[in-house]
N, C-alpha and C positions, 0 to 999 in steps of 0.2 A: 295565863302566865302558868309555867310549870313550877313544881315547888322544891326541886331538889337543889335548887341554890339559894333558897331564901334564907337570908341572914349568914350566909357563908361570906367569909372575909378572904378577897381576892386580890392579889398584887398583880400589875399588868406594867412590867418595865418596857419602857420605849412605846409609851402610850400617847404621846402628844399628837401624833398625826397618823396617817395610813392604817396599816393592819392592826397597829396596836390600838389606837384610839376605837377603831370598829369592833374591836373584840371586846373593850372596856364598856362600850356602849350596848353591845349585844348581852354581856354578863350581867350588867347592872339593871338591864330591862327585865330579867329573869329574877330579880329580887335580891342579887348579890350585893354586899358591901365593897365596891371596887375602889382601890386607890391606884392612880396612874403615876409614873415616874417618868422623869426626862432628866437632861442635863441643863438644859435651858429653862430657867424658871419662868421666864416672861411668856415662851412661846407654850409652855404647858399650861400655864394659867389661862392664857387665850383659848387655847384647845378646850378647856374644862367649862369655860365660861359659854363657846359657843356650841358645845354638845347640848346644853340645856337639860343636862340630865343630874341627879344626886352623884356626881363623882368627885372623890377627893383627889389632890394634888400634891405631890412631894418630891422636890429637886433632888435628884440623886445621880451622882457619876457610878455607873455600874462598872466600870474600869478600875474604880478605886476600891479595895479592901476596906480601908478605913470609912469610907463613906458607906458603904454597904451594911458594915456592921453597925453604924452609928442608925442607919435607917430601920433595919431589922430590931435593933435594941428597943427603939422608941415606939415601933409599930406594934410590937408584941405578936402573940400567936395568931396565926392565919391558916387558912384552908387550901387555897391552891396559888401555885405561881406560874405566871404566864410570861416569856421573855421573847420580846420581840425587837430587843435594842439592836441596832446594825449599825453600819458606817457605810460611805460612799466609794473607798478606796479598794483597789484589788483588781480591777478589770482591765482587760488589754491583751494583744498579742505577747506571746512569750519573749520575742527580742526586744519589745518596748517596753515591758513589763517594769515597773521601778520597783525595786526590792523594798525601799522604804515605806512606799505606798502600800505594798502588800503586808509588811509587818504592821502597819497603822491598821489595814483592813482585819487582820488577825485580832488586833488588840481591842477594835470597836465592837467585834461582832464575837468572834470564838470565845476569846479570854473574859469578855463581857458576859457573856452566857455560861461559862464556866463558874466564875466567881460568884456571880449572882446565886447560881443554883448552891454552890458549895456554903455560902453563908447564911443562904436561907434556913439550911437543915435544923439548928436547934430551935426555931420557932415554926417551922412548918408541919402541919399534921401529919402523922405517920399514915394516916388514911386518906391523904388528900393527893395532890398530883403536881408534876413540874410538866409544862408544855413548852418545850423549844419552838422556835419558828426558823428553818433552815431556807432554804430555796431550792428550786429546780435545777440550778447550775451544778449541784452536788453530782447530779448524773448526766447531764446535757453532753452534747457533742459540738456544742456551738463554738467556733473559733472567737477568741477575745475572753474567754471564761475562765481560763485556767487557773487564775489565781481566786476568782470567786468559787470555783470547784472545790478548790482546796480548802477554804474557809468553811464552806457551808457543808462539805463532807465531813470535816472534823468535828461539827456540831453534831451531825447525824451520827457519827460513830460512837458517840458518847450514851445514845439512847438505850440500846439493848443492855450494854452491861451495868448502866445505872439502874434500869429496871429490875434486875435481878440482885443487884448490889444493896439497892435501898427499899426492896419490896418490905412491907405491902404499899410503900408509897409507890403511886403509879408515875411512869416516865413516858413522854410520848413527844412527837414532833409532827407539825405541819410543814410539808414542803411546798411553797408557793409556786407557780410557774410565773409567767409575766402578768404583774398586778400592776394596773395604772394608778401609782401613787407620786408622792412628791419625790419618792427615791430616783426617779428619772429626771428631776429637774437638774442634776449634775450635768446633764449634756446639753449641747446647744439646741436652742428650738428646731431647726428645721432637719439637723440628723435624728434627734429624738423622735420628730413625727414620722419621718420615715422609716426609722428602726421598729418602732412600735406598731406601723401598719404592716410592715413585713412579717413581724412576728405574730400578729394577729391573724394573717393568711395563712400561717404555717398551723394554727391550731386547729384540732378536729372540730371545734365548736365554732370557729370563724370569726372568733375575738378573742381580746384581752380580758383577764379576769378582774373583778372589782373587791375593794378591801372587805367588804360586807359577806362576800362567799367565802373568804378564808377564815372571817370572824366566826362563821357558822360551823365550820370544822373545828376550831378551837373551842366553841362550846361543846360540841359532842365530845371530845376528848376529854374536858374537864367533867362532863355530868356522866360518862358512862364508865362505871367502875369496873368493868370486866376487860377494859383496853389498856394495855400497857406493852411498853417495847415495842411500839408501832410508829412508822414513819407514813404519816397521810398526804397522798401526793393531790394537790389542788392546781393542776397545771391545763385544764381543757384538753387533755391528750397530747400536750405538746411533745410528751417525750416518746410518743409512738410515731409521731409526724415524720 
């Protein structure tokens, strides 16, 4: 075990499943004190128990300023913030894209990231870091992703100006490609299988990604003190396919 995270306090928001939970597991395995948050208390507690690691859990709605302020106030000073909160809305071709769904998608992801980062500043260490998790849709050409591109593009657009504005606090993002997590369960089973199979075939490595591969990139951004203002793509080369 490396020592750079031993006894560091880290918050992973959106850590009840998928990339967030994998990141929390990877960070605690390196000696950090990790607290994961999510809106669903039952799901969050089940995830923490299932992980079998010394993770702490706290139910927080990252879209609520009051909930965030209350959480940070009781949590106290900490070193690193990882934001993996997301929603399932915003996909679809432009003629069929429901504006209400797109607004909900922005609330669940962009505004959750924005508010969680903003409200953390009074208690987040100045020599710590914020790591956003966007998505490869921010730069993809895939039909049906215009809404997702807008949401994730907005998240990524914050990285560089915040890195300069908040220095020496480091601000980065990971931009995952197609990662097989529960996010895809919003789609019916057979169309989901066909979609994931087709996307895997497009990847330069011939498969879709795993949550732990994105988690490894998050650990890198958290621990490397000379990296800031960076968006790290973890997509199996899909952007070049």
